[in-house]
VMD Tcl script that draws the C-alpha trace (Angstrom):
set ca {
  {-19.96 40.23 -12.86}
  {-20.54 36.17 -12.62}
  {-17.67 34.72 -12.06}
  {-18.87 31.43 -12.33}
  {-18.75 32.15 -16.64}
  {-14.87 33.00 -16.64}
  {-13.13 29.64 -17.61}
  {-9.64 28.59 -17.02}
  {-8.93 29.62 -21.26}
  {-10.09 32.95 -20.74}
  {-7.31 33.19 -18.06}
  {-4.88 31.71 -20.01}
  {-5.51 33.81 -23.40}
  {-5.56 36.45 -21.39}
  {-1.66 35.86 -19.21}
  {-0.38 34.82 -22.99}
  {-1.65 38.27 -24.04}
  {-0.47 39.92 -21.33}
  {3.20 38.38 -21.44}
  {3.23 38.92 -25.27}
  {1.82 42.77 -25.99}
  {0.61 40.88 -29.43}
  {-2.66 39.29 -30.77}
  {-0.67 37.13 -33.27}
  {1.90 35.69 -31.00}
  {-0.35 35.83 -28.13}
  {-2.71 33.21 -30.76}
  {0.23 31.44 -31.34}
  {1.44 30.59 -28.03}
  {-1.83 29.29 -26.72}
  {-2.47 27.51 -29.95}
  {-5.74 28.57 -31.89}
  {-5.83 31.29 -34.64}
  {-6.10 34.81 -33.79}
  {-9.95 35.65 -34.56}
  {-10.67 32.91 -31.61}
  {-8.35 33.92 -29.59}
  {-9.27 37.63 -29.92}
  {-13.22 36.35 -29.13}
  {-11.56 35.37 -25.98}
  {-10.25 38.27 -24.81}
  {-13.28 40.43 -25.60}
  {-15.32 37.57 -23.97}
  {-13.23 38.03 -20.97}
  {-13.42 42.02 -20.76}
  {-17.21 41.77 -21.61}
  {-17.69 40.02 -18.29}
  {-14.97 41.55 -16.27}
  {-16.93 45.18 -17.44}
  {-13.62 46.77 -18.14}
  {-11.40 46.36 -20.78}
  {-8.09 45.11 -20.04}
  {-6.24 46.20 -23.24}
  {-5.59 49.43 -24.80}
  {-5.32 48.66 -28.16}
  {-2.30 50.92 -29.34}
  {-1.37 51.04 -33.93}
  {1.64 52.21 -35.13}
  {1.98 50.61 -37.99}
  {2.41 47.47 -35.85}
  {-0.94 46.63 -33.83}
  {0.27 46.25 -30.32}
  {-1.70 46.38 -26.74}
  {-0.91 47.55 -23.07}
  {-2.57 46.72 -19.75}
  {-5.27 48.75 -18.81}
  {-5.46 49.60 -14.55}
  {-7.88 46.77 -14.80}
  {-5.63 44.39 -16.67}
  {-2.54 45.14 -14.65}
  {-5.27 43.66 -11.07}
  {-5.90 41.00 -12.93}
  {-2.95 39.88 -13.67}
  {-1.76 39.37 -10.29}
  {-4.85 36.71 -9.14}
  {-4.79 35.53 -12.29}
  {-0.96 34.13 -12.79}
  {-2.61 32.49 -9.57}
  {-5.31 30.74 -10.45}
  {-4.03 29.10 -13.53}
  {-0.94 28.18 -11.04}
  {-3.58 26.62 -8.70}
  {-4.97 24.70 -10.96}
  {-2.25 22.97 -12.65}
  {-1.36 21.86 -9.03}
  {-4.93 20.85 -8.83}
  {-4.78 18.81 -11.93}
  {-0.90 17.60 -10.84}
  {-2.15 16.43 -7.21}
  {-5.10 14.34 -8.94}
  {-2.62 12.48 -11.44}
  {0.21 11.72 -8.25}
  {-3.15 10.63 -6.20}
  {-4.03 8.17 -9.37}
  {-0.96 7.23 -10.21}
  {-0.87 5.94 -6.07}
  {1.64 8.99 -5.53}
  {-0.05 10.47 -3.26}
  {-2.39 9.55 -0.65}
  {-2.51 7.27 2.78}
  {-2.83 3.88 3.66}
  {-2.82 1.87 6.81}
  {-1.12 -1.41 6.71}
  {-1.81 -4.76 8.97}
  {0.62 -7.85 8.72}
  {1.90 -10.66 10.81}
  {5.00 -9.72 13.14}
  {6.77 -12.98 11.74}
  {6.71 -11.23 8.51}
  {9.53 -8.27 9.09}
  {12.47 -11.03 9.86}
  {11.90 -10.88 5.87}
  {11.77 -8.77 2.74}
  {8.82 -6.87 3.81}
  {10.31 -4.09 5.83}
  {13.27 -3.33 2.85}
  {10.13 -3.20 0.62}
  {7.71 -1.50 2.70}
  {11.15 1.13 2.67}
  {11.91 0.78 -0.87}
  {8.62 1.99 -1.31}
  {8.47 5.14 0.36}
  {11.52 6.45 -0.65}
  {9.42 6.30 -3.85}
  {6.56 7.68 -3.51}
  {7.00 10.45 -0.32}
  {3.60 11.70 -0.85}
  {2.00 8.68 0.33}
  {1.89 8.11 4.32}
  {1.93 4.63 5.61}
  {0.24 3.61 8.61}
  {2.00 0.01 9.35}
  {0.57 -2.30 12.91}
  {1.82 -5.53 13.79}
  {-1.16 -8.12 14.51}
  {-2.15 -11.36 13.97}
  {-4.24 -13.12 11.06}
  {-8.43 -12.83 12.48}
  {-7.65 -9.48 14.28}
  {-6.47 -8.19 10.90}
  {-9.94 -8.77 9.15}
  {-11.59 -7.52 11.53}
  {-9.67 -4.15 11.11}
  {-10.08 -4.48 7.42}
  {-13.67 -4.58 7.84}
  {-13.80 -1.22 10.08}
  {-11.71 0.41 7.94}
  {-8.98 0.50 10.27}
  {-6.80 -0.58 7.30}
  {-6.70 -0.76 3.74}
  {-4.43 -3.77 3.63}
  {-3.47 -7.06 5.21}
  {-1.08 -9.43 4.98}
  {-1.39 -12.75 6.89}
  {-1.56 -16.49 6.59}
  {-3.93 -18.99 5.56}
  {-6.77 -16.19 5.17}
  {-10.27 -17.40 5.06}
  {-12.62 -16.80 2.69}
  {-15.00 -13.98 4.09}
  {-17.56 -12.10 2.18}
  {-16.62 -8.93 0.66}
  {-12.76 -9.77 0.94}
  {-10.51 -10.52 -2.02}
  {-7.04 -11.91 -1.18}
  {-4.11 -12.53 -3.67}
  {-1.32 -15.40 -2.20}
  {2.01 -13.50 -2.10}
  {4.21 -16.63 -1.59}
  {4.42 -20.38 -0.59}
  {6.69 -20.61 3.26}
  {8.56 -23.85 4.75}
  {7.17 -24.91 8.33}
  {9.40 -26.59 10.61}
  {8.82 -29.18 13.36}
  {10.68 -27.26 16.28}
  {12.13 -28.53 20.20}
  {14.18 -27.83 23.11}
  {18.00 -28.15 22.95}
  {17.80 -31.00 25.02}
  {14.30 -32.66 23.66}
  {15.11 -36.50 23.51}
  {13.95 -36.38 19.36}
  {16.16 -33.97 18.97}
  {19.57 -35.15 17.72}
  {18.31 -38.23 15.94}
  {15.83 -38.74 12.82}
  {12.20 -38.61 14.10}
  {9.40 -40.67 12.62}
  {5.78 -39.16 12.44}
  {4.83 -41.52 15.31}
  {7.07 -39.96 17.49}
  {4.73 -36.95 17.23}
  {1.60 -38.84 19.01}
  {0.95 -37.70 21.78}
  {3.46 -34.90 22.28}
  {3.05 -31.41 24.04}
  {2.85 -28.40 21.46}
  {3.20 -25.31 22.14}
  {0.81 -23.36 19.17}
  {-0.76 -19.80 18.40}
  {-4.73 -19.26 19.73}
  {-7.30 -19.91 17.38}
  {-8.11 -15.98 18.41}
  {-4.98 -15.20 16.96}
  {-5.80 -16.90 13.20}
  {-8.23 -19.35 13.52}
  {-7.14 -19.85 10.24}
  {-3.99 -20.89 9.92}
  {-4.37 -22.82 13.76}
  {-6.67 -25.37 11.74}
  {-4.10 -25.22 9.07}
  {-1.74 -26.70 10.70}
  {-4.04 -29.37 12.34}
  {-4.79 -30.21 9.06}
  {-1.46 -30.91 8.49}
  {-0.67 -33.02 11.25}
  {-4.06 -34.59 10.89}
  {-3.49 -35.76 7.40}
  {0.04 -36.78 8.43}
  {-1.27 -39.50 11.27}
  {-1.43 -37.64 14.34}
  {-3.55 -35.15 16.14}
  {-0.91 -32.49 18.07}
  {-2.03 -31.74 22.05}
  {-1.75 -27.92 22.74}
  {-0.88 -27.36 26.24}
  {0.36 -23.87 25.74}
  {-0.83 -21.31 23.70}
  {0.89 -17.91 22.40}
  {0.47 -15.10 20.08}
  {4.05 -13.78 19.20}
  {6.23 -16.45 17.93}
  {8.91 -14.86 19.71}
  {7.37 -16.21 23.04}
  {6.13 -19.81 21.29}
  {9.98 -20.40 20.43}
  {10.63 -19.10 23.93}
  {8.32 -21.72 25.63}
  {9.82 -24.46 23.40}
  {13.22 -23.22 24.23}
  {12.06 -23.73 27.99}
  {10.50 -27.18 26.94}
  {7.08 -27.01 26.97}
  {6.62 -29.05 24.21}
  {7.16 -29.10 20.67}
  {6.07 -26.15 18.20}
  {5.07 -25.84 14.19}
  {6.55 -22.57 13.00}
  {7.09 -20.38 9.67}
  {10.95 -19.94 8.55}
  {10.60 -16.57 8.77}
  {9.90 -16.72 12.74}
  {12.85 -18.91 13.03}
  {15.30 -15.56 11.70}
  {16.93 -13.69 14.70}
  {15.39 -15.66 17.23}
  {17.29 -16.23 20.07}
  {15.11 -19.01 21.87}
  {17.33 -22.25 22.52}
  {15.50 -24.35 19.61}
  {16.12 -26.94 17.21}
  {14.76 -28.48 14.33}
  {13.93 -31.62 13.22}
  {13.96 -32.82 10.02}
  {11.19 -35.66 9.12}
  {12.55 -37.57 6.34}
  {9.76 -37.23 3.36}
  {7.79 -34.73 5.70}
  {6.97 -31.54 3.91}
  {4.66 -28.64 5.39}
  {4.33 -24.99 3.80}
  {2.20 -22.26 4.81}
  {0.83 -19.54 2.42}
  {1.19 -15.60 3.42}
  {-2.39 -13.73 1.41}
  {-2.53 -10.18 1.06}
  {-6.31 -9.03 1.84}
  {-7.96 -6.06 1.40}
  {-11.69 -4.95 1.03}
  {-13.89 -5.86 -2.55}
  {-16.02 -2.94 -2.47}
  {-13.08 -0.34 -2.27}
  {-10.80 1.34 -4.34}
  {-7.56 2.75 -3.65}
  {-4.39 3.30 -6.17}
  {-2.25 4.10 -3.22}
  {-3.12 -0.08 -2.42}
  {-2.50 -0.99 -5.87}
  {0.66 0.32 -6.33}
  {1.75 -1.48 -2.99}
  {0.73 -4.67 -4.36}
  {2.82 -4.01 -7.06}
  {5.68 -4.06 -4.73}
  {4.54 -6.48 -2.40}
  {4.93 -9.01 -5.41}
  {8.14 -9.60 -5.00}
  {7.69 -11.37 -1.68}
  {6.56 -14.24 -4.47}
  {8.52 -17.19 -4.41}
  {8.27 -20.87 -3.43}
  {10.37 -20.96 0.06}
  {11.40 -17.41 2.76}
  {14.58 -18.96 3.51}
}
mol new
graphics top color blue
foreach p $ca { graphics top sphere $p radius 0.5 }
foreach p [lrange $ca 0 end-1] q [lrange $ca 1 end] { graphics top cylinder $p $q radius 0.2 }
display resetview
């Protein structure tokens, strides 16, 4: 017998007849006319090489399973159930309800709505495995290219070949100083920032973001004199609080900070940073697309 010649419909028809033991009712149950149903059963019996049903006529046509039919019953049920499960698994994967996803994000986003959104995503899609890593923007892009993550959330993501981006939200940047800094407690003008020492993230952590900060300062009429670099915003703020210098930090980085820092409000001076989702253009992922839809709720004009 060539088992590959057996079609799934043959087994479904066999199971319908094995349950009802009546050709007419079985054909109606699977939604086809009796002649093609009978032909399907005959085809299966020919492939098996033995009758699967014993035909009995006693006024009303009924059938009974033969030894071969009884032997086929259990395996046929398993095959049909497995086929249904395979279809359901494929459907779930296609809808982003099943699969794995590596996510990288800049640490400051953890102070906002991101953790709650990710928790809700996990609860709604228990078949999805999320691997979440904190990383700065440039290493995030490198991880994307190495296929170590499928989605990144970074600041001022520079255009790169084979990388698609989507703006998630804009966030206000604040000028901060130590609590006892001479500029604290009074209105400072931009001219007062010239020559001031600054603590900023290194270029290696996020070259585009560092460049963005430098361009904002240059447009405001001064060049930041960087005396100390730190990768994590908590470390930046700790150095600022210790008196190393000023810094420019996103609103989210200030949330929950224990550093002794104060925000310097300069009239007419507003700085912003943009947070982007980024992913490889040559890789399709239903899970990624589903998470992107959820992350769309981060979109707003301020993170405060």
